[in-house]
C-alpha positions as CSV (number, residue, x, y, z in Angstrom):
1,M,-52.8,32.5,-0.5
2,Y,-52.6,28.9,0.5
3,S,-53.1,27.8,-3.1
4,L,-50.3,30.1,-4.2
5,N,-47.9,28.6,-1.7
6,R,-48.8,25.1,-2.7
7,L,-48.2,26.0,-6.3
8,L,-44.8,27.4,-5.6
9,I,-43.8,24.3,-3.6
10,T,-45.0,22.1,-6.5
11,V,-43.0,24.1,-9.0
12,A,-39.9,24.0,-6.8
13,L,-40.1,20.2,-6.4
14,T,-40.6,19.7,-10.1
15,A,-37.5,21.8,-10.8
16,T,-35.5,19.8,-8.3
17,V,-36.5,16.6,-10.1
18,L,-35.8,18.0,-13.6
19,L,-32.5,19.6,-12.9
20,P,-30.4,16.3,-12.7
21,V,-32.0,15.2,-16.0
22,T,-31.0,18.4,-17.7
23,S,-27.5,18.3,-16.2
24,S,-27.0,14.6,-17.3
25,A,-28.1,15.5,-20.9
26,K,-25.7,18.4,-20.9
27,D,-22.8,16.3,-19.6
28,S,-23.2,13.7,-22.4
29,A,-22.9,16.4,-25.1
30,P,-19.4,17.1,-26.7
31,L,-17.4,19.6,-24.6
32,G,-15.7,21.2,-27.6
33,I,-12.3,21.2,-25.8
34,G,-9.1,20.9,-27.8
35,T,-8.4,20.3,-31.5
36,P,-7.6,17.3,-33.6
37,A,-3.9,16.4,-33.5
38,T,-2.0,17.4,-36.7
39,N,0.3,15.1,-38.5
40,A,3.3,17.3,-37.3
41,E,2.2,16.9,-33.7
42,I,1.8,13.2,-34.0
43,A,5.2,12.9,-35.6
44,G,6.7,15.0,-32.8
45,W,5.5,12.4,-30.2
46,D,6.4,9.4,-32.3
47,I,9.9,9.0,-30.9
48,D,9.9,5.3,-29.8
49,V,12.6,3.0,-31.0
50,R,12.0,-0.7,-31.6
51,P,14.4,-3.6,-31.0
52,D,14.9,-4.0,-34.8
53,G,16.1,-0.4,-35.0
54,K,12.9,1.0,-36.5
55,G,12.4,4.6,-35.3
56,L,16.1,5.4,-35.0
57,P,17.2,8.8,-36.5
58,K,20.2,9.1,-38.8
59,G,23.4,9.6,-36.9
60,Q,26.5,8.1,-35.4
61,G,28.7,8.3,-32.4
62,S,32.0,6.7,-31.3
63,V,33.1,5.3,-28.0
64,A,35.9,7.9,-28.0
65,I,33.5,10.9,-28.3
66,G,31.0,9.2,-25.9
67,E,33.6,9.0,-23.1
68,G,33.9,12.8,-22.9
69,L,30.1,13.3,-23.1
70,Y,29.5,10.6,-20.5
71,E,31.9,12.2,-18.1
72,A,30.3,15.6,-18.5
73,Q,26.6,14.5,-18.5
74,C,26.4,11.2,-16.7
75,A,29.3,10.4,-14.4
76,S,28.1,12.6,-11.5
77,C,25.3,10.1,-10.9
78,H,26.4,6.9,-12.6
79,G,30.1,7.0,-11.8
80,L,33.1,7.3,-14.1
81,F,33.1,3.6,-14.9
82,G,29.3,3.0,-14.6
83,E,29.6,1.8,-11.0
84,G,26.9,4.2,-9.7
85,E,27.4,7.0,-7.2
86,G,25.7,6.8,-3.9
87,R,22.2,5.3,-4.5
88,W,22.2,6.2,-8.2
89,P,21.9,3.1,-10.4
90,P,25.0,1.4,-11.8
91,L,25.2,0.9,-15.5
92,A,27.9,-1.7,-15.8
93,G,28.9,-4.8,-13.9
94,G,26.6,-7.5,-12.4
95,E,27.5,-10.3,-14.8
96,N,26.0,-13.6,-13.8
97,S,24.3,-12.1,-10.7
98,L,20.6,-12.4,-11.8
99,T,20.1,-15.7,-10.1
100,E,21.5,-14.4,-6.8
101,D,19.4,-13.1,-3.9
102,R,20.4,-9.6,-4.7
103,P,20.9,-9.4,-8.5
104,E,22.6,-6.4,-9.8
105,K,20.6,-5.3,-12.8
106,T,22.7,-3.2,-15.1
107,V,22.7,-2.4,-18.8
108,G,25.1,-5.3,-19.5
109,S,23.7,-7.9,-17.1
110,Y,19.9,-7.3,-17.5
111,W,18.7,-5.1,-20.3
112,P,17.3,-7.0,-23.3
113,Y,17.9,-4.7,-26.3
114,T,20.4,-2.1,-27.3
115,S,17.5,0.0,-28.6
116,T,16.2,0.3,-25.0
117,L,19.4,1.9,-23.9
118,W,19.4,4.4,-26.8
119,D,15.7,5.2,-26.4
120,Y,16.0,5.8,-22.6
121,I,19.0,8.1,-23.0
122,N,17.2,10.0,-25.8
123,R,14.0,10.4,-23.8
124,A,15.0,10.9,-20.2
125,M,18.7,11.8,-19.9
126,P,20.6,13.7,-18.7
127,F,18.5,13.9,-15.5
128,P,18.2,17.7,-15.1
129,A,17.6,18.3,-18.8
130,P,16.0,15.4,-20.6
131,Q,15.8,15.4,-24.4
132,S,18.5,18.0,-24.6
133,L,21.0,15.7,-26.4
134,K,21.4,15.6,-30.1
135,P,21.1,12.2,-31.9
136,D,24.8,12.0,-32.5
137,E,25.5,12.6,-28.8
138,V,23.0,9.9,-27.9
139,Y,24.7,7.4,-30.2
140,A,28.1,8.3,-28.7
141,I,27.0,7.9,-25.1
142,T,25.2,4.7,-25.9
143,A,28.4,3.4,-27.5
144,Y,30.4,4.3,-24.5
145,V,28.0,2.6,-22.1
146,L,28.2,-0.5,-24.2
147,Y,32.0,-0.3,-24.1
148,L,31.8,-0.1,-20.2
149,N,30.0,-3.4,-20.4
150,D,32.6,-5.0,-22.7
151,L,30.1,-5.3,-25.5
152,V,32.0,-3.3,-28.1
153,E,35.7,-2.3,-28.7
154,D,37.2,1.0,-27.9
155,D,37.3,2.0,-31.6
156,F,33.6,1.2,-32.2
157,V,31.3,3.7,-33.9
158,L,27.5,3.2,-33.3
159,T,25.1,4.1,-36.1
160,Q,21.4,3.7,-36.9
161,T,22.3,0.8,-39.2
162,N,24.4,-1.3,-36.8
163,L,22.7,-0.7,-33.5
164,A,20.2,-3.6,-33.9
165,S,23.0,-6.0,-34.6
166,I,24.4,-5.7,-31.1
167,K,22.9,-8.5,-29.0
168,M,22.6,-8.0,-25.3
169,P,23.7,-11.0,-23.0
170,N,20.3,-11.3,-21.4
171,E,18.1,-11.0,-24.5
172,E,17.1,-14.6,-24.6
173,N,15.8,-14.5,-21.0
174,F,13.0,-12.1,-22.0
175,Y,10.0,-13.7,-23.5
176,I,6.2,-13.2,-23.8
177,D,4.5,-14.5,-20.7
178,N,0.9,-15.3,-21.4
179,R,0.1,-16.6,-17.9
180,P,-2.7,-14.8,-16.0
181,D,-1.7,-12.2,-13.4
182,T,-3.0,-14.4,-10.6
183,D,-4.3,-17.9,-10.1
184,N,-6.9,-16.8,-7.6
185,K,-10.5,-16.8,-8.5
186,R,-12.3,-13.4,-8.4
187,C,-14.2,-13.0,-5.1
188,M,-17.7,-11.7,-5.4
189,K,-19.2,-12.6,-1.9
190,N,-18.0,-13.5,1.6
191,C,-14.6,-12.0,0.7
192,K,-11.7,-11.5,3.1
193,D,-11.7,-8.3,5.1
194,P,-9.1,-6.1,3.2
195,S,-7.9,-4.7,6.6
196,K,-6.7,-8.2,7.5
197,I,-4.7,-8.8,4.3
198,I,-0.9,-8.7,5.0
199,V,1.4,-7.8,2.1
200,V,4.9,-9.3,2.7
201,E,7.7,-7.2,1.1
202,S,10.4,-9.1,-0.8
203,L,13.9,-8.1,-1.6
204,R,13.8,-5.3,-4.1
205,G,17.3,-5.4,-5.4
206,I,17.8,-1.6,-5.0
207,T,21.3,-0.1,-4.8
208,P,22.7,-1.0,-1.3
209,D,23.3,1.8,1.1
210,Q,26.7,3.4,0.8
211,E,28.9,2.7,3.8
212,E,30.3,5.7,5.5
213,D,34.1,5.7,5.4
214,A,36.6,7.4,7.7
215,S,36.8,10.5,5.5
216,E,33.0,11.0,5.9
217,E,33.3,10.6,9.6
218,A,36.0,13.3,9.7
219,E,33.9,15.6,7.6
220,A,30.9,15.2,9.9
221,E,33.1,16.3,12.8
222,S,34.0,19.6,11.0
223,L,30.4,20.4,10.0
224,S,27.8,22.4,11.9
225,E,24.6,20.8,13.0
226,S,22.7,22.6,10.2
227,A,25.2,21.4,7.6
228,I,25.1,17.8,8.8
229,A,21.3,17.9,8.4
230,G,21.6,19.5,5.0
231,K,23.9,16.8,3.6
232,A,21.1,14.3,3.0
233,T,19.0,17.0,1.2
234,Y,22.0,17.9,-0.9
235,T,22.6,14.3,-1.9
236,T,19.0,13.6,-2.9
237,S,18.0,17.0,-4.4
238,C,21.0,19.1,-5.3
239,L,23.9,16.8,-6.2
240,V,22.9,16.1,-9.8
241,C,23.3,19.8,-10.8
242,H,25.9,21.0,-8.3
243,D,28.3,18.1,-8.8
244,S,28.2,18.4,-12.6
245,G,27.7,22.1,-13.1
246,V,24.8,21.7,-15.6
247,T,22.6,24.8,-16.3
248,G,25.3,27.0,-14.9
249,A,25.1,25.6,-11.4
250,P,28.2,26.3,-9.3
251,V,30.0,23.0,-8.5
252,L,30.3,22.1,-4.9
253,S,34.1,22.2,-4.9
254,D,34.3,25.5,-6.7
255,K,34.8,27.6,-3.5
256,D,35.9,30.8,-5.4
257,T,32.5,30.9,-7.2
258,W,30.6,30.3,-4.0
259,K,32.6,33.0,-2.2
260,K,31.5,35.5,-4.9
261,R,27.9,34.3,-4.5
262,L,28.1,34.8,-0.7
263,E,29.2,38.4,-1.2
264,Q,25.5,39.2,-1.6
265,G,24.8,37.7,1.8
266,I,23.8,34.2,2.8
267,D,20.2,35.2,3.3
268,T,20.0,36.2,-0.4
269,V,21.6,32.9,-1.5
270,V,19.1,30.9,0.7
271,Q,16.2,32.9,-0.7
272,H,17.3,32.2,-4.3
273,A,17.5,28.5,-3.4
274,I,14.0,28.6,-2.0
275,T,12.1,30.7,-4.5
276,G,14.3,30.2,-7.6
277,F,16.6,32.5,-9.5
278,V,17.4,33.3,-13.2
279,G,20.6,35.1,-13.9
280,D,23.4,35.5,-16.4
281,N,25.3,32.6,-15.0
282,G,22.5,30.0,-14.9
283,V,19.1,29.0,-13.6
284,M,18.1,27.8,-10.1
285,P,14.6,26.2,-10.0
286,P,12.7,26.8,-6.7
287,K,14.0,24.3,-4.1
288,G,16.1,22.6,-6.8
289,G,12.9,21.3,-8.4
290,N,11.8,19.4,-5.3
291,L,9.0,21.5,-4.0
292,S,8.3,19.0,-1.2
293,L,11.3,20.3,0.7
294,T,10.7,22.6,3.6
295,D,12.4,26.0,3.7
296,Q,14.6,24.8,6.6
297,Q,15.8,21.7,4.6
298,V,16.8,24.0,1.7
299,K,18.6,26.3,4.2
300,D,20.4,23.4,5.7
301,A,21.5,22.2,2.2
302,V,22.9,25.6,1.4
303,Q,24.8,25.5,4.7
304,Y,26.3,22.1,3.8
305,I,27.4,23.5,0.4
306,I,29.2,26.4,2.1
307,E,30.9,24.3,4.7
308,A,31.7,21.1,2.7
309,E,35.4,20.7,1.7
């Protein structure tokens, strides 16, 4: 019996030693996950545009057409004249400000290439529905933003053939910097305690806080405590859709539509805002797409929408 027990222990120990080796060999083998990308799939992802215009699709768009598209798709965040709403980035202005303590980096004052503007609009805009614009619409909006920066005339038509010929004011200030990331030598022993390293924050040049004017103070006096708390949530998480009306979202100022929505009860409206809703008139993603919001924050934001003038 003693010999049998010793044999079992020996076998168990041997298995314990061999298992990691077997697992390691298995991990190094091909997993067999996925399939090789097809030419069509690669072409679908190959959407980058270069400064010389390579990669641009055929199309055209005028400043005149771009104005209407910009007002419908972009102005709620970037302002009618590219000045920026609230803390959203401005697109125009900032000339000769790059050497100041707080430079204003806009398309006209900072960006190096026109292709960067076209590429960014095509990939990421408008904010709630990226890559929903047709090439001609991207050309038109790009032309209008260039016009806001006094880089083209009001009768200008942007095409894939003339885009690269438009030189941005700050292009020459972009150059290849071959310097190392740091002049410090790599520390391999007797290094400084990381907990004692202090990182000093510098000016970041972000959009300055918007000052509260008299009308905002008057509004605050007329709002409930819940609505006052909800205004910040509305500004950061709801404004983009409910100020422009994209995806069928009722606009903040459209009180008639909100009145009809409230006929089903405020609890139902709040629940739709929290869990999401798909209906004939549009789509509401859960918590406006910002799932980090608490249910109370969403409820307060709805209360602000109801009470705001």
